[in-house]
C-alpha positions as CSV (number, residue, x, y, z in Angstrom):
1,X,-3.1,28.1,-9.3
2,X,-4.3,30.8,-11.4
3,X,-1.5,30.7,-14.4
4,X,1.0,28.1,-15.0
5,X,3.1,27.4,-18.0
6,X,6.3,27.1,-19.5
7,X,8.7,29.8,-20.5
8,X,9.3,28.9,-23.9
9,X,5.6,29.7,-24.4
10,X,5.6,32.7,-22.4
11,X,8.6,35.0,-21.6
12,X,9.1,37.0,-18.4
13,X,8.8,40.1,-19.9
14,X,5.3,39.2,-21.0
15,X,4.2,37.9,-17.5
16,X,5.6,40.9,-15.6
17,X,3.4,43.1,-18.0
18,X,0.7,41.6,-17.3
19,X,0.6,41.0,-13.7
20,X,1.0,44.8,-13.6
21,X,-1.6,46.0,-15.9
22,X,-4.0,43.4,-13.9
23,X,-3.1,45.2,-10.5
24,X,-3.4,41.8,-8.7
25,X,-1.1,40.7,-6.1
26,X,0.9,36.7,-5.2
27,X,3.5,35.2,-6.0
28,X,5.3,34.4,-9.3
29,X,7.4,30.8,-8.7
30,X,9.6,30.1,-11.9
31,X,12.2,27.2,-12.1
32,X,14.9,26.8,-14.6
33,X,16.8,23.8,-14.7
34,X,18.6,23.6,-11.1
35,X,17.5,27.1,-10.3
36,X,14.2,28.6,-8.8
37,X,13.3,31.8,-7.9
38,X,10.4,33.8,-6.5
39,X,9.0,37.5,-7.5
40,X,6.4,38.6,-4.7
41,X,3.6,41.1,-5.9
42,X,1.5,43.8,-4.2
43,X,-1.2,45.3,-6.2
44,X,0.8,44.9,-9.7
45,X,4.1,46.1,-7.8
46,X,7.5,43.9,-7.0
47,X,8.2,44.2,-3.3
48,X,10.1,41.1,-3.5
49,X,12.4,38.4,-5.2
50,X,14.4,35.6,-4.4
51,X,16.7,32.9,-6.4
52,X,18.5,30.2,-5.5
53,X,21.3,31.6,-7.5
54,X,21.3,34.6,-4.9
55,X,21.8,33.5,-1.7
56,X,22.7,36.9,0.1
57,X,20.2,38.0,2.7
58,X,19.6,41.7,4.2
59,X,22.6,40.9,7.1
60,X,25.0,40.0,3.7
61,X,24.2,43.3,1.6
62,X,24.5,45.7,4.7
63,X,27.9,44.2,5.7
64,X,29.5,44.1,2.6
65,X,27.8,48.0,1.7
66,X,29.7,49.0,5.3
67,X,26.1,50.3,6.5
68,X,26.1,47.9,9.4
69,X,29.2,45.7,11.6
70,X,28.6,42.2,13.0
71,X,27.8,43.4,16.5
72,X,24.7,45.7,15.6
73,X,23.5,43.3,13.3
74,X,23.2,40.7,16.0
75,X,21.8,43.3,18.8
76,X,19.2,43.7,15.9
77,X,18.2,40.2,15.8
78,X,18.3,39.4,19.3
79,X,15.5,42.6,19.4
80,X,13.9,40.6,16.3
81,X,13.4,37.7,18.7
82,X,12.6,39.2,21.6
83,X,10.2,41.3,20.9
84,X,8.2,39.2,18.2
85,X,6.4,42.4,16.6
86,X,6.5,41.2,13.2
87,X,9.0,43.7,12.3
88,X,11.9,43.3,9.6
89,X,15.3,43.6,10.5
90,X,15.3,46.5,8.5
91,X,13.0,48.2,10.2
92,X,14.6,47.7,13.5
93,X,18.1,49.1,12.3
94,X,16.3,52.3,11.1
95,X,14.6,52.8,14.2
96,X,16.6,51.5,17.0
97,X,20.6,51.8,15.0
98,X,19.8,55.1,13.5
99,X,20.9,53.1,10.5
100,X,19.7,55.5,7.4
101,X,16.2,53.9,6.2
102,X,16.6,55.4,2.5
103,X,20.6,54.0,2.2
104,X,18.1,50.1,3.6
105,X,15.9,50.8,1.3
106,X,18.5,51.6,-1.8
107,X,20.5,48.7,-1.2
108,X,16.9,46.4,-1.3
109,X,15.9,47.9,-4.2
110,X,18.9,47.1,-6.0
111,X,19.0,43.5,-5.1
112,X,15.7,43.2,-6.2
113,X,16.2,44.4,-9.3
114,X,19.6,42.5,-9.6
115,X,17.5,38.9,-8.7
116,X,15.0,40.2,-11.6
117,X,17.0,40.8,-14.4
118,X,19.0,37.5,-13.8
119,X,15.2,35.6,-14.3
120,X,15.8,37.3,-18.0
121,X,18.5,34.4,-18.5
122,X,16.0,31.7,-18.0
123,X,14.8,31.1,-21.3
124,X,13.8,27.7,-20.4
125,X,11.5,25.9,-17.6
126,X,8.1,26.5,-15.8
127,X,6.7,29.4,-13.9
128,X,3.5,29.6,-12.3
129,X,1.7,32.6,-10.8
130,X,-0.4,32.3,-7.7
131,X,-3.4,34.8,-6.7
132,X,-3.3,35.6,-2.8
133,X,-1.9,38.1,-0.4
134,X,2.1,38.1,0.1
135,X,1.6,38.9,3.7
136,X,0.2,35.2,4.1
137,X,1.5,33.8,1.5
138,X,5.5,34.6,1.6
139,X,6.1,33.1,5.1
140,X,9.3,34.7,5.9
141,X,10.4,33.4,9.3
142,X,12.1,30.9,7.5
143,X,14.8,33.6,7.3
144,X,14.4,36.5,9.8
145,X,17.7,38.4,7.5
146,X,14.9,38.1,4.9
147,X,14.1,41.9,2.6
148,X,10.7,43.2,1.2
149,X,10.1,46.6,-0.1
150,X,7.6,48.9,1.5
151,X,6.6,50.6,-1.9
152,X,7.1,48.4,-4.7
153,X,8.9,48.5,-8.3
154,X,7.3,49.0,-11.5
155,X,7.5,45.5,-12.9
156,X,7.1,47.3,-16.7
157,X,9.8,49.0,-15.9
158,X,11.7,46.1,-14.7
159,X,11.0,43.9,-17.9
160,X,12.1,46.3,-20.3
161,X,15.0,46.9,-18.4
162,X,16.1,43.4,-17.5
163,X,15.3,42.6,-21.7
164,X,17.7,45.2,-22.5
165,X,20.3,44.2,-19.9
166,X,20.1,40.9,-21.2
167,X,20.2,41.7,-24.7
168,X,23.3,43.7,-24.2
169,X,25.1,41.2,-22.5
170,X,24.4,38.5,-25.4
171,X,25.6,41.1,-27.8
172,X,29.0,42.0,-26.3
173,X,29.6,38.0,-25.9
174,X,29.2,37.8,-22.2
175,X,28.1,35.2,-19.7
176,X,24.4,35.6,-19.0
177,X,24.2,33.7,-15.7
178,X,24.7,36.1,-12.5
179,X,25.3,34.4,-9.1
180,X,25.7,36.0,-5.1
181,X,27.3,35.0,-2.5
182,X,26.5,34.5,1.4
183,X,28.5,36.0,3.7
184,X,26.1,35.3,6.8
185,X,25.4,32.1,8.0
186,X,21.8,32.7,9.2
187,X,21.9,29.3,11.3
188,X,24.7,30.0,13.2
189,X,24.1,33.7,13.9
190,X,20.6,33.1,15.2
191,X,22.7,30.0,17.5
192,X,24.8,32.5,18.5
193,X,21.8,35.1,19.5
194,X,20.0,32.3,21.1
195,X,23.4,31.8,23.4
196,X,23.5,28.0,21.9
197,X,26.6,26.3,20.0
198,X,26.0,26.5,16.2
199,X,25.2,22.5,16.3
200,X,23.2,22.2,19.0
201,X,19.5,21.2,19.5
202,X,17.2,23.6,18.8
203,X,15.6,24.6,22.1
204,X,12.2,23.6,21.7
205,X,10.1,20.9,23.9
206,X,10.3,17.6,22.0
207,X,6.8,15.8,21.7
208,X,6.7,12.5,24.2
209,X,8.2,9.5,22.2
210,X,9.4,11.5,19.7
211,X,13.2,10.4,21.1
212,X,12.4,6.8,21.0
213,X,10.1,6.7,18.0
214,X,13.3,8.5,16.1
215,X,16.0,6.6,17.0
216,X,19.6,7.5,16.0
217,X,18.6,9.4,12.7
218,X,17.1,12.7,14.2
219,X,18.0,14.5,11.4
220,X,16.3,15.5,8.2
221,X,17.0,17.1,4.6
222,X,14.0,18.6,3.2
223,X,13.6,19.2,-0.3
224,X,9.8,21.0,-1.2
225,X,9.6,23.8,-3.7
226,X,7.0,25.4,-2.0
227,X,8.7,28.2,0.7
228,X,5.5,27.9,3.4
229,X,5.3,24.0,3.5
230,X,8.9,24.3,3.8
231,X,8.1,26.4,7.0
232,X,5.8,24.5,8.3
233,X,7.4,21.3,8.2
234,X,10.3,22.8,9.9
235,X,8.7,24.2,12.8
236,X,6.7,20.7,13.2
237,X,9.8,18.8,13.2
238,X,11.7,20.8,15.4
239,X,8.8,21.0,18.0
240,X,9.6,17.2,18.0
241,X,13.1,17.3,18.7
242,X,14.5,16.9,15.1
243,X,17.6,18.8,13.4
244,X,16.4,19.8,9.9
245,X,17.5,21.8,7.0
246,X,15.1,22.7,4.4
247,X,15.6,23.7,0.3
248,X,13.7,24.5,-2.3
249,X,15.4,23.4,-5.6
250,X,17.1,20.1,-6.0
251,X,20.8,20.9,-6.6
252,X,21.4,22.9,-3.2
253,X,18.9,19.8,-1.8
254,X,21.9,17.1,-3.5
255,X,25.0,19.3,-2.9
256,X,24.0,19.1,1.0
257,X,23.3,15.1,1.1
258,X,26.3,14.9,-0.6
259,X,28.0,16.2,2.9
260,X,25.4,14.6,5.1
261,X,25.9,11.3,7.3
262,X,23.3,8.6,6.3
263,X,23.6,6.9,9.5
264,X,22.0,10.0,11.4
265,X,19.9,12.1,8.0
266,X,16.6,11.2,6.7
267,X,16.3,12.5,3.4
268,X,12.5,13.8,2.6
269,X,11.6,14.8,-1.4
270,X,8.4,16.4,-2.4
271,X,7.4,14.6,-5.0
272,X,5.6,17.1,-7.0
273,X,8.2,19.7,-8.3
274,X,9.6,20.7,-11.1
275,X,12.3,18.5,-12.9
276,X,16.0,19.8,-12.8
277,X,15.9,21.2,-16.1
278,X,12.2,22.9,-14.8
279,X,9.9,20.9,-17.3
280,X,7.0,18.8,-15.6
281,X,6.1,18.1,-12.1
282,X,7.7,14.8,-11.3
283,X,10.9,16.5,-10.1
284,X,11.0,14.3,-6.7
285,X,10.7,10.9,-8.7
286,X,13.5,12.3,-10.7
287,X,15.4,13.3,-7.3
288,X,14.8,10.1,-5.8
289,X,17.0,8.1,-8.8
290,X,19.6,10.8,-8.5
291,X,19.6,9.7,-4.7
292,X,19.2,5.8,-5.3
293,X,22.3,5.9,-7.5
294,X,24.5,8.2,-6.0
295,X,23.5,8.0,-2.5
296,X,22.3,4.6,-1.4
297,X,22.6,4.7,1.9
298,X,20.6,6.8,3.3
299,X,16.8,6.4,4.4
300,X,14.6,8.0,2.1
301,X,10.6,9.1,2.7
302,X,8.4,11.0,-0.4
303,X,5.5,13.5,0.4
304,X,3.1,14.7,-1.9
305,X,0.2,16.8,-1.9
306,X,-1.4,14.9,-4.9
307,X,-1.4,11.1,-4.1
308,X,-2.0,8.6,-6.8
309,X,-2.0,5.0,-7.1
310,X,0.8,5.3,-10.1
311,X,2.8,7.5,-8.1
312,X,3.2,5.3,-5.3
313,X,3.8,2.1,-7.1
314,X,7.1,4.1,-8.9
315,X,8.3,5.5,-5.1
316,X,8.1,1.9,-4.0
317,X,10.2,0.4,-7.1
318,X,13.0,2.7,-5.3
319,X,12.4,0.9,-2.5
320,X,10.0,4.2,-0.3
321,X,8.1,2.3,2.0
322,X,5.1,5.2,1.6
323,X,3.8,8.4,-0.2
324,X,2.7,11.0,2.6
325,X,0.1,13.0,2.4
326,X,0.7,16.6,2.9
327,X,-1.7,19.8,2.6
328,X,-1.7,21.6,-0.9
329,X,-0.5,25.4,-1.0
330,X,-4.3,26.4,-1.0
331,X,-4.7,24.5,2.7
332,X,-1.4,26.3,4.3
333,X,-2.5,29.3,2.6
334,X,-5.8,29.4,4.4
335,X,-4.1,27.9,7.2
336,X,-6.3,24.8,7.3
337,X,-3.8,22.1,7.2
338,X,-2.5,22.0,10.2
339,X,-4.1,18.4,10.9
340,X,-2.0,17.2,8.5
341,X,1.2,18.4,8.8
342,X,1.2,17.1,12.2
343,X,0.4,13.7,10.8
344,X,3.2,14.0,8.2
345,X,5.8,14.7,11.1
346,X,4.6,11.8,13.5
347,X,4.7,9.7,9.7
348,X,8.4,10.8,9.3
349,X,9.3,10.2,13.0
350,X,7.2,7.0,13.2
351,X,9.3,5.8,9.5
352,X,13.0,6.8,10.3
353,X,15.2,3.7,10.7
354,X,12.2,1.2,10.2
355,X,9.8,-0.3,8.5
356,X,6.2,0.7,8.3
357,X,2.4,0.2,6.7
358,X,2.2,3.2,3.9
359,X,0.2,6.2,5.3
360,X,-2.3,7.0,2.9
361,X,-5.6,8.4,2.7
362,X,-7.6,7.5,-0.2
363,X,-10.3,10.7,-0.5
364,X,-7.2,12.6,-1.5
365,X,-6.2,10.1,-4.5
366,X,-6.8,11.5,-7.8
367,X,-5.1,11.6,-11.1
368,X,-3.1,15.0,-11.2
369,X,-2.8,15.7,-14.8
370,X,-1.7,14.9,-18.5
371,X,2.6,15.9,-17.5
372,X,2.5,13.3,-14.7
373,X,1.1,10.4,-16.3
374,X,3.5,11.3,-19.5
375,X,6.5,11.5,-17.3
376,X,5.1,8.1,-15.6
377,X,5.2,6.4,-19.3
378,X,1.3,6.0,-19.0
379,X,-1.3,7.2,-21.6
380,X,-3.8,9.5,-19.2
381,X,-6.6,9.8,-21.4
382,X,-7.1,13.1,-20.6
383,X,-8.0,16.3,-22.3
384,X,-5.7,19.5,-22.6
385,X,-7.5,21.3,-20.2
386,X,-7.1,19.1,-17.2
387,X,-3.5,19.6,-17.9
388,X,-1.6,21.9,-15.4
389,X,-0.6,24.3,-18.1
390,X,-3.2,26.7,-18.2
391,X,-5.1,26.0,-21.9
392,X,-4.4,28.5,-24.2
393,X,-1.0,29.4,-22.5
394,X,0.4,28.2,-25.4
395,X,-1.4,30.5,-27.7
396,X,-0.9,33.8,-25.7
397,X,2.5,35.0,-26.8
398,X,1.9,35.0,-30.2
399,X,-1.3,36.2,-30.2
400,X,0.3,39.0,-28.0
401,X,3.0,39.8,-30.4
402,X,-0.4,40.1,-33.5
403,X,-2.7,42.4,-31.2
404,X,0.9,44.8,-31.0
405,X,0.9,44.7,-34.7
406,X,0.4,48.3,-35.7
407,X,-1.5,47.7,-38.8
408,X,-3.9,45.3,-37.1
409,X,-6.7,48.3,-36.8
410,X,-10.0,46.8,-36.8
411,X,-8.6,43.0,-36.3
412,X,-8.7,43.0,-32.5
413,X,-12.0,41.8,-32.7
414,X,-11.2,39.0,-34.5
415,X,-8.2,38.1,-33.1
416,X,-10.6,37.8,-29.7
417,X,-12.7,35.3,-31.7
418,X,-9.5,33.1,-32.8
419,X,-8.1,32.9,-29.2
420,X,-12.5,32.1,-27.8
421,X,-12.3,29.3,-30.5
422,X,-9.4,27.2,-29.0
423,X,-11.3,27.4,-25.8
424,X,-14.7,26.9,-25.9
425,X,-17.5,25.8,-28.9
426,X,-19.1,29.1,-29.4
427,X,-18.4,32.6,-29.2
428,X,-20.3,36.2,-29.7
429,X,-18.5,39.4,-29.3
430,X,-21.3,42.2,-28.7
431,X,-20.5,45.9,-29.0
432,X,-21.7,47.8,-25.7
433,X,-23.7,50.9,-26.4
434,X,-25.1,53.5,-24.0
435,X,-28.8,52.2,-24.6
436,X,-27.7,48.8,-25.9
437,X,-25.8,45.7,-26.3
438,X,-25.5,45.0,-30.1
439,X,-24.2,41.2,-31.8
440,X,-20.9,42.1,-34.0
441,X,-19.7,38.6,-34.9
442,X,-19.4,34.9,-33.8
443,X,-18.1,31.4,-34.6
444,X,-19.8,28.2,-33.7
445,X,-23.9,29.5,-34.0
446,X,-25.8,27.0,-36.3
447,X,-29.2,27.6,-37.2
448,X,-31.5,25.7,-39.2
449,X,-32.4,27.9,-42.4
450,X,-30.9,31.1,-41.6
451,X,-27.7,32.8,-41.3
452,X,-26.2,33.1,-37.8
453,X,-24.4,36.0,-38.8
454,X,-26.9,38.0,-39.6
455,X,-29.1,36.9,-36.2
456,X,-26.0,38.0,-34.2
457,X,-26.4,41.1,-35.7
458,X,-29.8,41.6,-35.5
459,X,-29.7,40.6,-31.7
460,X,-29.9,43.7,-29.3
461,X,-30.7,43.9,-25.6
462,X,-31.1,46.9,-23.6
463,X,-28.5,48.0,-21.3
464,X,-30.3,49.0,-18.4
465,X,-32.9,45.8,-18.5
466,X,-31.5,43.0,-16.7
467,X,-30.0,40.2,-18.5
468,X,-27.4,37.5,-18.1
469,X,-24.4,40.5,-19.3
470,X,-25.7,42.8,-16.3
471,X,-22.9,41.4,-13.6
472,X,-20.5,41.8,-16.2
473,X,-20.9,45.3,-17.0
474,X,-21.4,46.4,-13.8
475,X,-18.4,44.5,-11.9
476,X,-16.4,45.0,-15.4
477,X,-14.6,41.8,-14.6
478,X,-15.0,38.6,-16.4
479,X,-17.9,35.7,-15.1
480,X,-19.7,32.8,-15.5
481,X,-23.3,32.6,-15.5
482,X,-26.1,29.9,-15.6
483,X,-28.9,30.2,-17.7
484,X,-32.0,31.7,-15.9
485,X,-35.6,32.3,-17.2
486,X,-35.5,35.9,-17.5
487,X,-37.1,37.5,-20.2
488,X,-34.4,39.0,-22.0
489,X,-32.3,35.6,-21.9
490,X,-34.7,33.8,-23.1
491,X,-34.8,36.2,-25.9
492,X,-30.7,35.8,-26.4
493,X,-31.3,31.7,-26.5
494,X,-34.0,32.1,-28.9
495,X,-31.8,34.1,-31.2
496,X,-29.1,31.5,-31.1
497,X,-31.3,28.3,-31.9
498,X,-33.2,27.8,-28.5
499,X,-31.0,25.4,-26.7
500,X,-29.4,26.9,-23.0
501,X,-26.1,26.1,-22.2
502,X,-24.9,24.6,-19.1
503,X,-22.5,27.2,-18.2
504,X,-21.8,31.0,-19.9
505,X,-18.8,32.7,-20.0
506,X,-19.0,36.7,-19.9
507,X,-15.4,38.2,-21.1
508,X,-15.8,42.4,-21.2
509,X,-13.8,44.0,-23.0
510,X,-12.6,47.6,-21.3
511,X,-11.1,50.6,-22.8
512,X,-10.6,53.9,-21.6
513,X,-12.4,53.3,-18.3
514,X,-15.7,51.7,-19.4
515,X,-16.7,48.2,-21.0
516,X,-17.0,48.7,-24.9
517,X,-17.8,45.0,-25.8
518,X,-18.3,41.6,-24.1
519,X,-17.3,38.0,-25.2
520,X,-20.4,35.5,-24.9
521,X,-18.8,31.8,-24.8
522,X,-20.8,28.7,-24.6
523,X,-19.9,24.4,-25.2
524,X,-23.1,23.9,-27.2
525,X,-24.0,21.4,-28.6
526,X,-22.2,19.8,-25.8
527,X,-23.8,19.8,-22.3
528,X,-21.0,20.8,-20.4
529,X,-19.4,24.0,-18.8
530,X,-16.6,26.3,-20.1
531,X,-13.4,25.3,-19.2
532,X,-9.9,27.2,-17.8
533,X,-10.2,30.5,-19.6
534,X,-7.0,32.7,-17.2
535,X,-5.4,33.0,-20.8
536,X,-8.2,34.4,-22.5
537,X,-9.0,36.6,-19.7
538,X,-5.2,38.2,-20.0
539,X,-5.5,38.5,-23.7
540,X,-9.1,40.3,-23.0
541,X,-7.2,42.7,-20.6
542,X,-4.7,43.2,-23.0
543,X,-6.8,43.6,-25.9
544,X,-8.4,46.8,-24.1
545,X,-5.5,48.4,-23.8
546,X,-4.6,47.5,-27.8
547,X,-7.9,49.5,-28.4
548,X,-7.1,52.4,-26.2
549,X,-3.9,52.9,-27.8
550,X,-5.3,52.4,-31.5
551,X,-7.8,55.0,-30.6
552,X,-5.3,57.7,-29.2
553,X,-3.4,56.6,-32.5
554,X,-6.5,57.7,-34.9
555,X,-7.4,60.8,-32.5
556,X,-3.1,61.9,-32.8
557,X,-3.3,61.4,-37.1
558,X,-7.0,63.7,-36.9
559,X,-5.4,66.6,-35.0
560,X,-2.5,66.6,-37.1
561,X,-4.5,66.3,-40.0
562,X,-6.8,69.2,-38.7
563,X,-3.8,71.7,-37.9
């Protein structure tokens, strides 16, 4: 994950602005109580949004708006199924049935806005932003009636408008929570399109022996908070002849369990997912406890991409025979998890309705963080930098508020050093001039018999000479470097006491399109690499914008004074 944390530490408005300014592509996942949602970004613009509170698909929106009838929608689905050319249903309706494309875009845009605005009412819970290209990560064949904008919406505008709407609702005493209602049963509609009865088995070949090993329990209810993984599991179970329904949040899953038959249904729960209140990472264990308490007749299997001995012991306390390994999200995104997914599907069948040996892979056993062990009631001994939440994230909101203080003036550099002091042992700010890099301020540098501040301010390195700063200056992005034996690097280390650190973090501060300063950081006197700096990198990007704003204000004041 690129950025993981709690909505109490960093609000949705700040997250949207950060992604927008960094022009990142990826998916933001949100979990709060029994709700979950996703926002898809392409180059910093919002192109898609989904939420369990808004089950509507594009068919729902177009039918409700009177833009198509059910017969036209079915015909479009037939074309989508037969041609399989990757076109979305909106494109087919516009190309083949002359439905106004601008009207479709307007409906989709309004729905995305409605969903994103609803997220501003989620004041507690967890979030995770994962970098990547949405075409690969936001797999949508699970729902052929999905919707997405080609030209996205500006997240900063969504942030301002969303905050305003929520504030107005609260001021009027109105209910902040908003939900949608689906009109189109996608599974039933697809069955009709294929000429199958709604409850028919999928028309896919069964793997040899799948029917015998599945016994009478050939139906599965699956819950996993990752859409891409859910889709892959569905495909493999259906290929083996099973009926399967999948969910990405706990409450809809439990609602489905309440209506299911324990004689013909096996429950499959992902271990690592947010709890129902949006906190923690062992939501699967919480679901397992609820299922055993209220639906004890159902056979249950648990899967995870982070197996551990402690977690396996806890699921066995609830009578689960095995903790089944599944691929990580990174492996799914890179298309590397096929073998493990096949093994998972085979294991789900082989363990259904009969006792089986645990299926685990020792090479995948490792600790999964402070939150997991706290939930298990175990003392972990792990440092904060080993937890899933990005280090420094709890500081980011307060530091950003300080950064936006109009009276801050030259305190931006001090704020950067304060932030860095939370993540590393030593740091130095260098000003980048046209001809040279000049030391400005520091913390953590200790020199026997000399003033560290004086030594830092006396440090000067030519910008045109090769040094450890070169990559950060030319690439204009944060880098991690190891020590080298270049003359100017040796000079720098001698200025700072002579020792060479194991790893160095260099974060450029960019203002008006150029690098105006560089943050140097290391962990001396400890011999260890620099930890996670994601939150610090975000802060540096915002600090550069703050410097631009302060400089512009000074120029405006000077021009007014001169006039």
